[in-house]
mmCIF file as gemmi writes it, N, C-alpha and C atoms, coordinates in Angstrom:
data_model
loop_
_atom_site.group_PDB
_atom_site.id
_atom_site.type_symbol
_atom_site.label_atom_id
_atom_site.label_alt_id
_atom_site.label_comp_id
_atom_site.label_asym_id
_atom_site.label_entity_id
_atom_site.label_seq_id
_atom_site.pdbx_PDB_ins_code
_atom_site.Cartn_x
_atom_site.Cartn_y
_atom_site.Cartn_z
_atom_site.occupancy
_atom_site.B_iso_or_equiv
_atom_site.pdbx_formal_charge
_atom_site.auth_seq_id
_atom_site.auth_asym_id
_atom_site.pdbx_PDB_model_num
ATOM 1 N N . MET Axp A 1 ? 0.803 -0.83 0.235 1 0 ? 1 A 1
ATOM 2 C CA . MET Axp A 1 ? -0.144 0.14 0.292 1 0 ? 1 A 1
ATOM 3 C C . MET Axp A 1 ? 0.894 1.229 0.15 1 0 ? 1 A 1
ATOM 4 N N . GLN Axp A 2 ? 2.145 1.451 0.556 1 0 ? 2 A 1
ATOM 5 C CA . GLN Axp A 2 ? 2.955 2.405 0.597 1 0 ? 2 A 1
ATOM 6 C C . GLN Axp A 2 ? 3.36 2.881 -0.79 1 0 ? 2 A 1
ATOM 7 N N . CYS Axp A 3 ? 4.094 1.764 -0.985 1 0 ? 3 A 1
ATOM 8 C CA . CYS Axp A 3 ? 4.369 1.797 -2.637 1 0 ? 3 A 1
ATOM 9 C C . CYS Axp A 3 ? 3.329 2.325 -3.926 1 0 ? 3 A 1
ATOM 10 N N . THR Axp A 4 ? 2.532 1.691 -3.351 1 0 ? 4 A 1
ATOM 11 C CA . THR Axp A 4 ? 1.266 2.266 -4.458 1 0 ? 4 A 1
ATOM 12 C C . THR Axp A 4 ? 1.203 3.834 -4.372 1 0 ? 4 A 1
ATOM 13 N N . THR Axp A 5 ? 0.676 3.895 -3.17 1 0 ? 5 A 1
ATOM 14 C CA . THR Axp A 5 ? 0.053 5.708 -2.697 1 0 ? 5 A 1
ATOM 15 C C . THR Axp A 5 ? 1.793 6.191 -3.379 1 0 ? 5 A 1
ATOM 16 N N . GLU Axp A 6 ? 3.002 5.968 -2.739 1 0 ? 6 A 1
ATOM 17 C CA . GLU Axp A 6 ? 3.875 6.76 -3.453 1 0 ? 6 A 1
ATOM 18 C C . GLU Axp A 6 ? 3.726 7.359 -4.69 1 0 ? 6 A 1
ATOM 19 N N . LEU Axp A 7 ? 3.31 6.063 -5.344 1 0 ? 7 A 1
ATOM 20 C CA . LEU Axp A 7 ? 3.628 6.023 -7.218 1 0 ? 7 A 1
ATOM 21 C C . LEU Axp A 7 ? 2.534 6.876 -7.448 1 0 ? 7 A 1
ATOM 22 N N . VAL Axp A 8 ? 1.423 6.882 -6.535 1 0 ? 8 A 1
ATOM 23 C CA . VAL Axp A 8 ? -0.001 7.48 -7.062 1 0 ? 8 A 1
ATOM 24 C C . VAL Axp A 8 ? 0.214 8.7 -6.67 1 0 ? 8 A 1
ATOM 25 N N . ILE Axp A 9 ? 0.144 9.508 -5.618 1 0 ? 9 A 1
ATOM 26 C CA . ILE Axp A 9 ? 0.323 10.948 -5.214 1 0 ? 9 A 1
ATOM 27 C C . ILE Axp A 9 ? 1.072 11.894 -5.65 1 0 ? 9 A 1
ATOM 28 N N . GLY Axp A 10 ? 1.645 11.168 -6.596 1 0 ? 10 A 1
ATOM 29 C CA . GLY Axp A 10 ? 2.917 12.358 -7.783 1 0 ? 10 A 1
ATOM 30 C C . GLY Axp A 10 ? 2.111 13.057 -8.447 1 0 ? 10 A 1
ATOM 31 N N . THR Axp A 11 ? 1.141 12.301 -9.074 1 0 ? 11 A 1
ATOM 32 C CA . THR Axp A 11 ? 0.185 12.377 -10.541 1 0 ? 11 A 1
ATOM 33 C C . THR Axp A 11 ? -1.316 12.748 -10.126 1 0 ? 11 A 1
ATOM 34 N N . ASN Axp A 12 ? -1.599 12.34 -8.638 1 0 ? 12 A 1
ATOM 35 C CA . ASN Axp A 12 ? -3.152 12.83 -8.736 1 0 ? 12 A 1
ATOM 36 C C . ASN Axp A 12 ? -3.253 12.459 -7.11 1 0 ? 12 A 1
ATOM 37 N N . TYR Axp A 13 ? -3.09 14.107 -6.816 1 0 ? 13 A 1
ATOM 38 C CA . TYR Axp A 13 ? -2.911 13.938 -4.812 1 0 ? 13 A 1
ATOM 39 C C . TYR Axp A 13 ? -4.123 13.23 -4.485 1 0 ? 13 A 1
ATOM 40 N N . GLY Axp A 14 ? -5.577 12.921 -4.909 1 0 ? 14 A 1
ATOM 41 C CA . GLY Axp A 14 ? -7.072 12.723 -4.189 1 0 ? 14 A 1
ATOM 42 C C . GLY Axp A 14 ? -6.77 11.435 -4.111 1 0 ? 14 A 1
ATOM 43 N N . VAL Axp A 15 ? -6.241 10.671 -4.881 1 0 ? 15 A 1
ATOM 44 C CA . VAL Axp A 15 ? -6.315 9.512 -5.122 1 0 ? 15 A 1
ATOM 45 C C . VAL Axp A 15 ? -5.62 8.645 -4.37 1 0 ? 15 A 1
ATOM 46 N N . GLY Axp A 16 ? -4.071 9.66 -4.099 1 0 ? 16 A 1
ATOM 47 C CA . GLY Axp A 16 ? -2.81 9.06 -3.231 1 0 ? 16 A 1
ATOM 48 C C . GLY Axp A 16 ? -3.349 8.945 -1.767 1 0 ? 16 A 1
ATOM 49 N N . GLN Axp A 17 ? -4.652 10.402 -1.375 1 0 ? 17 A 1
ATOM 50 C CA . GLN Axp A 17 ? -5.157 10.088 -0.113 1 0 ? 17 A 1
ATOM 51 C C . GLN Axp A 17 ? -6.208 9.432 -0.159 1 0 ? 17 A 1
ATOM 52 N N . MET Axp A 18 ? -6.829 8.716 -0.44 1 0 ? 18 A 1
ATOM 53 C CA . MET Axp A 18 ? -7.585 7.778 -0.54 1 0 ? 18 A 1
ATOM 54 C C . MET Axp A 18 ? -7.019 6.334 -0.382 1 0 ? 18 A 1
ATOM 55 N N . LEU Axp A 19 ? -6.129 5.92 -0.744 1 0 ? 19 A 1
ATOM 56 C CA . LEU Axp A 19 ? -4.937 4.878 -0.178 1 0 ? 19 A 1
ATOM 57 C C . LEU Axp A 19 ? -4.515 5.143 1.215 1 0 ? 19 A 1
ATOM 58 N N . VAL Axp A 20 ? -4.511 6.65 1.292 1 0 ? 20 A 1
ATOM 59 C CA . VAL Axp A 20 ? -3.835 6.027 2.758 1 0 ? 20 A 1
ATOM 60 C C . VAL Axp A 20 ? -4.558 5.925 4.392 1 0 ? 20 A 1
ATOM 61 N N . THR Axp A 21 ? -6.004 5.752 3.879 1 0 ? 21 A 1
ATOM 62 C CA . THR Axp A 21 ? -6.551 5.264 4.944 1 0 ? 21 A 1
ATOM 63 C C . THR Axp A 21 ? -6.703 3.751 5.164 1 0 ? 21 A 1
ATOM 64 N N . PRO Axp A 22 ? -7.173 2.973 3.588 1 0 ? 22 A 1
ATOM 65 C CA . PRO Axp A 22 ? -6.621 1.644 4 1 0 ? 22 A 1
ATOM 66 C C . PRO Axp A 22 ? -5.177 1.311 4.699 1 0 ? 22 A 1
ATOM 67 N N . MET Axp A 23 ? -4.142 2.198 4.386 1 0 ? 23 A 1
ATOM 68 C CA . MET Axp A 23 ? -2.963 1.068 4.509 1 0 ? 23 A 1
ATOM 69 C C . MET Axp A 23 ? -2.893 2.096 6.197 1 0 ? 23 A 1
ATOM 70 N N . ALA Axp A 24 ? -3.54 2.902 6.706 1 0 ? 24 A 1
ATOM 71 C CA . ALA Axp A 24 ? -3.521 2.969 7.972 1 0 ? 24 A 1
ATOM 72 C C . ALA Axp A 24 ? -4.501 2.484 9.02 1 0 ? 24 A 1
ATOM 73 N N . LEU Axp A 25 ? -5.319 1.723 8.194 1 0 ? 25 A 1
ATOM 74 C CA . LEU Axp A 25 ? -5.995 0.361 9.095 1 0 ? 25 A 1
ATOM 75 C C . LEU Axp A 25 ? -5.761 -0.978 8.832 1 0 ? 25 A 1
ATOM 76 N N . LEU Axp A 26 ? -4.817 -0.862 8.052 1 0 ? 26 A 1
ATOM 77 C CA . LEU Axp A 26 ? -3.911 -2.41 7.322 1 0 ? 26 A 1
ATOM 78 C C . LEU Axp A 26 ? -2.974 -2.3 8.681 1 0 ? 26 A 1
ATOM 79 N N . MET Axp A 27 ? -1.85 -1.106 8.877 1 0 ? 27 A 1
ATOM 80 C CA . MET Axp A 27 ? -0.954 -0.973 9.858 1 0 ? 27 A 1
ATOM 81 C C . MET Axp A 27 ? -1.755 -0.909 11.225 1 0 ? 27 A 1
ATOM 82 N N . THR Axp A 28 ? -2.645 -0.412 11.883 1 0 ? 28 A 1
ATOM 83 C CA . THR Axp A 28 ? -3.151 -0.17 13.107 1 0 ? 28 A 1
ATOM 84 C C . THR Axp A 28 ? -4.044 -2.104 13.21 1 0 ? 28 A 1
ATOM 85 N N . SER Axp A 29 ? -4.425 -2.465 12.11 1 0 ? 29 A 1
ATOM 86 C CA . SER Axp A 29 ? -4.98 -4.084 12.636 1 0 ? 29 A 1
ATOM 87 C C . SER Axp A 29 ? -3.617 -4.695 12.973 1 0 ? 29 A 1
ATOM 88 N N . LEU Axp A 30 ? -2.796 -4.478 12.571 1 0 ? 30 A 1
ATOM 89 C CA . LEU Axp A 30 ? -1.243 -5.45 12.678 1 0 ? 30 A 1
ATOM 90 C C . LEU Axp A 30 ? -1.029 -5.1 14.068 1 0 ? 30 A 1
ATOM 91 N N . ALA Axp A 31 ? -1.162 -3.967 14.539 1 0 ? 31 A 1
ATOM 92 C CA . ALA Axp A 31 ? -0.337 -3.273 15.797 1 0 ? 31 A 1
ATOM 93 C C . ALA Axp A 31 ? -1.397 -3.483 17.088 1 0 ? 31 A 1
ATOM 94 N N . VAL Axp A 32 ? -2.843 -3.898 16.774 1 0 ? 32 A 1
ATOM 95 C CA . VAL Axp A 32 ? -3.301 -3.72 18.023 1 0 ? 32 A 1
ATOM 96 C C . VAL Axp A 32 ? -4.528 -4.85 18.321 1 0 ? 32 A 1
ATOM 97 N N . SER Axp A 33 ? -5.25 -4.969 19.06 1 0 ? 33 A 1
ATOM 98 C CA . SER Axp A 33 ? -6.086 -6.785 19.342 1 0 ? 33 A 1
ATOM 99 C C . SER Axp A 33 ? -7.034 -6.749 18.567 1 0 ? 33 A 1
ATOM 100 N N . SER Axp A 34 ? -7.656 -7.398 18.243 1 0 ? 34 A 1
ATOM 101 C CA . SER Axp A 34 ? -9.114 -7.221 17.054 1 0 ? 34 A 1
ATOM 102 C C . SER Axp A 34 ? -10.033 -6.349 17.558 1 0 ? 34 A 1
ATOM 103 N N . ALA Axp A 35 ? -10.531 -6.318 18.913 1 0 ? 35 A 1
ATOM 104 C CA . ALA Axp A 35 ? -11.486 -5.578 19.627 1 0 ? 35 A 1
ATOM 105 C C . ALA Axp A 35 ? -11.187 -4.327 19.485 1 0 ? 35 A 1
ATOM 106 N N . ALA Axp A 36 ? -10.379 -3.771 20.104 1 0 ? 36 A 1
ATOM 107 C CA . ALA Axp A 36 ? -9.452 -2.525 19.596 1 0 ? 36 A 1
ATOM 108 C C . ALA Axp A 36 ? -9.755 -2.125 18.398 1 0 ? 36 A 1
ATOM 109 N N . GLY Axp A 37 ? -9.5 -2.8 17.3 1 0 ? 37 A 1
ATOM 110 C CA . GLY Axp A 37 ? -8.655 -2.609 15.924 1 0 ? 37 A 1
ATOM 111 C C . GLY Axp A 37 ? -9.845 -2.34 15.167 1 0 ? 37 A 1
ATOM 112 N N . THR Axp A 38 ? -11.562 -3.178 15.725 1 0 ? 38 A 1
ATOM 113 C CA . THR Axp A 38 ? -12.704 -3.043 15.061 1 0 ? 38 A 1
ATOM 114 C C . THR Axp A 38 ? -13.439 -1.919 15.372 1 0 ? 38 A 1
ATOM 115 N N . ALA Axp A 39 ? -13.301 -1.289 16.708 1 0 ? 39 A 1
ATOM 116 C CA . ALA Axp A 39 ? -13.403 0.17 16.837 1 0 ? 39 A 1
ATOM 117 C C . ALA Axp A 39 ? -12.74 1.265 16.321 1 0 ? 39 A 1
ATOM 118 N N . MET Axp A 40 ? -11.607 0.891 16.378 1 0 ? 40 A 1
ATOM 119 C CA . MET Axp A 40 ? -10.982 2.225 15.572 1 0 ? 40 A 1
ATOM 120 C C . MET Axp A 40 ? -11.058 2.208 14.084 1 0 ? 40 A 1
ATOM 121 N N . VAL Axp A 41 ? -11.317 1.019 13.396 1 0 ? 41 A 1
ATOM 122 C CA . VAL Axp A 41 ? -12.116 1.013 12.022 1 0 ? 41 A 1
ATOM 123 C C . VAL Axp A 41 ? -13.314 2.04 11.696 1 0 ? 41 A 1
ATOM 124 N N . SER Axp A 42 ? -14.054 1.497 12.3 1 0 ? 42 A 1
ATOM 125 C CA . SER Axp A 42 ? -15.385 2.234 12.313 1 0 ? 42 A 1
ATOM 126 C C . SER Axp A 42 ? -15.077 3.908 12.868 1 0 ? 42 A 1
ATOM 127 N N . GLU Axp A 43 ? -14.509 4.036 13.738 1 0 ? 43 A 1
ATOM 128 C CA . GLU Axp A 43 ? -14.028 5.562 13.83 1 0 ? 43 A 1
ATOM 129 C C . GLU Axp A 43 ? -13.556 5.926 12.708 1 0 ? 43 A 1
ATOM 130 N N . ARG Axp A 44 ? -12.58 5.349 12 1 0 ? 44 A 1
ATOM 131 C CA . ARG Axp A 44 ? -11.58 6.177 11.192 1 0 ? 44 A 1
ATOM 132 C C . ARG Axp A 44 ? -12.871 6.108 9.773 1 0 ? 44 A 1
ATOM 133 N N . VAL Axp A 45 ? -12.979 4.956 9.871 1 0 ? 45 A 1
ATOM 134 C CA . VAL Axp A 45 ? -14.362 5.129 8.289 1 0 ? 45 A 1
ATOM 135 C C . VAL Axp A 45 ? -15.331 6.038 8.44 1 0 ? 45 A 1
ATOM 136 N N . LEU Axp A 46 ? -15.844 6.997 9.735 1 0 ? 46 A 1
ATOM 137 C CA . LEU Axp A 46 ? -16.634 7.6 10.15 1 0 ? 46 A 1
ATOM 138 C C . LEU Axp A 46 ? -16.103 8.931 10.008 1 0 ? 46 A 1
ATOM 139 N N . HIS Axp A 47 ? -15.27 8.729 10.262 1 0 ? 47 A 1
ATOM 140 C CA . HIS Axp A 47 ? -14.161 10.386 9.941 1 0 ? 47 A 1
ATOM 141 C C . HIS Axp A 47 ? -14.054 10.466 8.851 1 0 ? 47 A 1
ATOM 142 N N . ALA Axp A 48 ? -13.646 10.104 8.189 1 0 ? 48 A 1
ATOM 143 C CA . ALA Axp A 48 ? -13.157 10.066 7.086 1 0 ? 48 A 1
ATOM 144 C C . ALA Axp A 48 ? -14.485 10.4 6.085 1 0 ? 48 A 1
ATOM 145 N N . LEU Axp A 49 ? -15.585 9.799 6.273 1 0 ? 49 A 1
ATOM 146 C CA . LEU Axp A 49 ? -17.087 10.259 5.334 1 0 ? 49 A 1
ATOM 147 C C . LEU Axp A 49 ? -17.429 11.433 6.119 1 0 ? 49 A 1
ATOM 148 N N . LEU Axp A 50 ? -17.566 11.652 7.334 1 0 ? 50 A 1
ATOM 149 C CA . LEU Axp A 50 ? -17.749 13.191 8.013 1 0 ? 50 A 1
ATOM 150 C C . LEU Axp A 50 ? -16.662 14.155 6.785 1 0 ? 50 A 1
ATOM 151 N N . GLY Axp A 51 ? -15.531 13.78 6.758 1 0 ? 51 A 1
ATOM 152 C CA . GLY Axp A 51 ? -14.544 14.824 6.063 1 0 ? 51 A 1
ATOM 153 C C . GLY Axp A 51 ? -14.68 14.815 4.237 1 0 ? 51 A 1
ATOM 154 N N . VAL Axp A 52 ? -14.958 13.951 3.449 1 0 ? 52 A 1
ATOM 155 C CA . VAL Axp A 52 ? -15.616 14.259 2.259 1 0 ? 52 A 1
ATOM 156 C C . VAL Axp A 52 ? -16.897 14.862 2.526 1 0 ? 52 A 1
ATOM 157 N N . THR Axp A 53 ? -18.065 14.396 3.525 1 0 ? 53 A 1
ATOM 158 C CA . THR Axp A 53 ? -19.041 15.408 3.23 1 0 ? 53 A 1
ATOM 159 C C . THR Axp A 53 ? -18.933 16.68 3.709 1 0 ? 53 A 1
ATOM 160 N N . VAL Axp A 54 ? -17.745 16.941 4.577 1 0 ? 54 A 1
ATOM 161 C CA . VAL Axp A 54 ? -17.393 18.542 4.45 1 0 ? 54 A 1
ATOM 162 C C . VAL Axp A 54 ? -17.084 19.081 3.785 1 0 ? 54 A 1
ATOM 163 N N . GLY Axp A 55 ? -16.185 18.603 3.476 1 0 ? 55 A 1
ATOM 164 C CA . GLY Axp A 55 ? -15.115 19.067 2.229 1 0 ? 55 A 1
ATOM 165 C C . GLY Axp A 55 ? -15.983 19.369 0.909 1 0 ? 55 A 1
ATOM 166 N N . LEU Axp A 56 ? -17.423 18.479 0.279 1 0 ? 56 A 1
ATOM 167 C CA . LEU Axp A 56 ? -17.602 18.419 -0.196 1 0 ? 56 A 1
ATOM 168 C C . LEU Axp A 56 ? -18.965 19.84 -0.292 1 0 ? 56 A 1
ATOM 169 N N . GLY Axp A 57 ? -19.336 19.898 0.902 1 0 ? 57 A 1
ATOM 170 C CA . GLY Axp A 57 ? -20.323 20.64 1.067 1 0 ? 57 A 1
ATOM 171 C C . GLY Axp A 57 ? -19.816 21.921 0.733 1 0 ? 57 A 1
ATOM 172 N N . ILE Axp A 58 ? -18.25 22.126 1.735 1 0 ? 58 A 1
ATOM 173 C CA . ILE Axp A 58 ? -17.794 23.507 1.545 1 0 ? 58 A 1
ATOM 174 C C . ILE Axp A 58 ? -17.446 24.088 -0.303 1 0 ? 58 A 1
ATOM 175 N N . ALA Axp A 59 ? -16.661 23.333 -0.44 1 0 ? 59 A 1
ATOM 176 C CA . ALA Axp A 59 ? -16.765 23.428 -1.87 1 0 ? 59 A 1
ATOM 177 C C . ALA Axp A 59 ? -17.615 23.614 -2.61 1 0 ? 59 A 1
ATOM 178 N N . VAL Axp A 60 ? -18.861 23.03 -2.558 1 0 ? 60 A 1
ATOM 179 C CA . VAL Axp A 60 ? -20.063 23.478 -3.414 1 0 ? 60 A 1
ATOM 180 C C . VAL Axp A 60 ? -20.678 25.082 -2.97 1 0 ? 60 A 1
ATOM 181 N N . VAL Axp A 61 ? -20.543 25.272 -1.896 1 0 ? 61 A 1
ATOM 182 C CA . VAL Axp A 61 ? -20.762 26.934 -1.167 1 0 ? 61 A 1
ATOM 183 C C . VAL Axp A 61 ? -20.113 27.547 -1.57 1 0 ? 61 A 1
ATOM 184 N N . LEU Axp A 62 ? -19.153 27.664 -1.704 1 0 ? 62 A 1
ATOM 185 C CA . LEU Axp A 62 ? -17.843 28.494 -1.91 1 0 ? 62 A 1
ATOM 186 C C . LEU Axp A 62 ? -17.662 28.615 -3.649 1 0 ? 62 A 1
ATOM 187 N N . SER Axp A 63 ? -18.06 27.85 -4.181 1 0 ? 63 A 1
ATOM 188 C CA . SER Axp A 63 ? -18.155 27.853 -5.308 1 0 ? 63 A 1
ATOM 189 C C . SER Axp A 63 ? -18.727 28.805 -6.557 1 0 ? 63 A 1
ATOM 190 N N . SER Axp A 64 ? -18.947 29.676 -7.156 1 0 ? 64 A 1
ATOM 191 C CA . SER Axp A 64 ? -19.218 30.236 -7.926 1 0 ? 64 A 1
ATOM 192 C C . SER Axp A 64 ? -19.889 29.453 -9.25 1 0 ? 64 A 1
ATOM 193 N N . ILE Axp A 65 ? -20.801 29.945 -9.555 1 0 ? 65 A 1
ATOM 194 C CA . ILE Axp A 65 ? -21.819 29.502 -11.002 1 0 ? 65 A 1
ATOM 195 C C . ILE Axp A 65 ? -20.486 29.492 -12.516 1 0 ? 65 A 1
ATOM 196 N N . ASP Axp A 66 ? -19.863 30.566 -12.07 1 0 ? 66 A 1
ATOM 197 C CA . ASP Axp A 66 ? -18.708 30.427 -13.308 1 0 ? 66 A 1
ATOM 198 C C . ASP Axp A 66 ? -17.478 29.439 -12.998 1 0 ? 66 A 1
ATOM 199 N N . ASP Axp A 67 ? -17.079 29.295 -11.882 1 0 ? 67 A 1
ATOM 200 C CA . ASP Axp A 67 ? -16.036 28.672 -11.507 1 0 ? 67 A 1
ATOM 201 C C . ASP Axp A 67 ? -16.251 26.791 -11.937 1 0 ? 67 A 1
ATOM 202 N N . ARG Axp A 68 ? -17.43 27.041 -11.62 1 0 ? 68 A 1
ATOM 203 C CA . ARG Axp A 68 ? -18.055 25.034 -12.477 1 0 ? 68 A 1
ATOM 204 C C . ARG Axp A 68 ? -18.36 25.114 -13.65 1 0 ? 68 A 1
ATOM 205 N N . ALA Axp A 69 ? -18.815 26.2 -14.253 1 0 ? 69 A 1
ATOM 206 C CA . ALA Axp A 69 ? -18.964 26.059 -16.123 1 0 ? 69 A 1
ATOM 207 C C . ALA Axp A 69 ? -17.196 26.351 -16.331 1 0 ? 69 A 1
ATOM 208 N N . HIS Axp A 70 ? -16.409 26.88 -15.46 1 0 ? 70 A 1
ATOM 209 C CA . HIS Axp A 70 ? -15.08 26.701 -16.416 1 0 ? 70 A 1
ATOM 210 C C . HIS Axp A 70 ? -14.617 25.007 -16.029 1 0 ? 70 A 1
ATOM 211 N N . LEU Axp A 71 ? -14.579 24.524 -14.779 1 0 ? 71 A 1
ATOM 212 C CA . LEU Axp A 71 ? -14.391 23.199 -14.637 1 0 ? 71 A 1
ATOM 213 C C . LEU Axp A 71 ? -14.867 22.438 -15.358 1 0 ? 71 A 1
ATOM 214 N N . ALA Axp A 72 ? -16.254 22.52 -16.213 1 0 ? 72 A 1
ATOM 215 C CA . ALA Axp A 72 ? -16.951 21.652 -17.094 1 0 ? 72 A 1
ATOM 216 C C . ALA Axp A 72 ? -16.301 22.052 -18.682 1 0 ? 72 A 1
ATOM 217 N N . ARG Axp A 73 ? -15.793 23.256 -18.644 1 0 ? 73 A 1
ATOM 218 C CA . ARG Axp A 73 ? -15.169 23.52 -20.018 1 0 ? 73 A 1
ATOM 219 C C . ARG Axp A 73 ? -13.965 22.771 -20.143 1 0 ? 73 A 1
ATOM 220 N N . VAL Axp A 74 ? -12.963 22.654 -19.108 1 0 ? 74 A 1
ATOM 221 C CA . VAL Axp A 74 ? -11.445 22.296 -19.077 1 0 ? 74 A 1
ATOM 222 C C . VAL Axp A 74 ? -11.92 20.503 -18.95 1 0 ? 74 A 1
ATOM 223 N N . HIS Axp A 75 ? -12.891 20.233 -18.102 1 0 ? 75 A 1
ATOM 224 C CA . HIS Axp A 75 ? -13.082 18.728 -18.286 1 0 ? 75 A 1
ATOM 225 C C . HIS Axp A 75 ? -13.699 18.194 -19.541 1 0 ? 75 A 1
ATOM 226 N N . ALA Axp A 76 ? -14.225 19.063 -20.437 1 0 ? 76 A 1
ATOM 227 C CA . ALA Axp A 76 ? -14.892 19.232 -21.839 1 0 ? 76 A 1
ATOM 228 C C . ALA Axp A 76 ? -13.594 18.533 -22.824 1 0 ? 76 A 1
ATOM 229 N N . GLU Axp A 77 ? -12.848 19.817 -22.399 1 0 ? 77 A 1
ATOM 230 C CA . GLU Axp A 77 ? -11.323 19.634 -23.635 1 0 ? 77 A 1
ATOM 231 C C . GLU Axp A 77 ? -10.361 18.465 -23.216 1 0 ? 77 A 1
ATOM 232 N N . ARG Axp A 78 ? -10.251 18.484 -21.849 1 0 ? 78 A 1
ATOM 233 C CA . ARG Axp A 78 ? -9.701 17.3 -21.821 1 0 ? 78 A 1
ATOM 234 C C . ARG Axp A 78 ? -9.95 15.718 -22.438 1 0 ? 78 A 1
ATOM 235 N N . LEU Axp A 79 ? -11.458 15.815 -22.584 1 0 ? 79 A 1
ATOM 236 C CA . LEU Axp A 79 ? -12.307 14.329 -23.022 1 0 ? 79 A 1
ATOM 237 C C . LEU Axp A 79 ? -11.856 14.685 -24.42 1 0 ? 79 A 1
ATOM 238 N N . GLU Axp A 80 ? -12.394 15.718 -25.248 1 0 ? 80 A 1
ATOM 239 C CA . GLU Axp A 80 ? -11.576 15.819 -26.317 1 0 ? 80 A 1
ATOM 240 C C . GLU Axp A 80 ? -10.394 15.215 -27.227 1 0 ? 80 A 1
ATOM 241 N N . GLN Axp A 81 ? -9.48 15.51 -26.232 1 0 ? 81 A 1
ATOM 242 C CA . GLN Axp A 81 ? -8.067 15.508 -25.863 1 0 ? 81 A 1
ATOM 243 C C . GLN Axp A 81 ? -7.76 13.862 -26.137 1 0 ? 81 A 1
ATOM 244 N N . GLN Axp A 82 ? -8.128 13.701 -24.938 1 0 ? 82 A 1
ATOM 245 C CA . GLN Axp A 82 ? -8.151 11.981 -25.194 1 0 ? 82 A 1
ATOM 246 C C . GLN Axp A 82 ? -8.766 10.784 -25.923 1 0 ? 82 A 1
ATOM 247 N N . GLY Axp A 83 ? -9.846 11.45 -26.413 1 0 ? 83 A 1
ATOM 248 C CA . GLY Axp A 83 ? -10.159 10.605 -27.822 1 0 ? 83 A 1
ATOM 249 C C . GLY Axp A 83 ? -9.521 11.288 -29.129 1 0 ? 83 A 1
ATOM 250 N N . GLY Axp A 84 ? -9.277 12.059 -28.88 1 0 ? 84 A 1
ATOM 251 C CA . GLY Axp A 84 ? -8.441 12.231 -30.159 1 0 ? 84 A 1
ATOM 252 C C . GLY Axp A 84 ? -7.021 11.722 -30.363 1 0 ? 84 A 1
ATOM 253 N N . ARG Axp A 85 ? -6.832 10.804 -29.176 1 0 ? 85 A 1
ATOM 254 C CA . ARG Axp A 85 ? -5.274 10.272 -29.549 1 0 ? 85 A 1
ATOM 255 C C . ARG Axp A 85 ? -5.368 9.279 -30.73 1 0 ? 85 A 1
């Protein structure tokens, strides 16, 4: 997991961060008893979901219609470039 995280994080930070949580859960499960590890896993997943929800909410609230239109144009251009290869 560490190797995969290091390889991916240079090109796509978001995907790299998604690999950090499973890696931390695996390391924790190896270091603690199963009862404590189970509680920690559920807490970690809950905190990750809460963080994603808050982050998305803030991004939607603070972005403008112009920002969203610009991102849609950039995305469409990238799709066209990938299709033209």
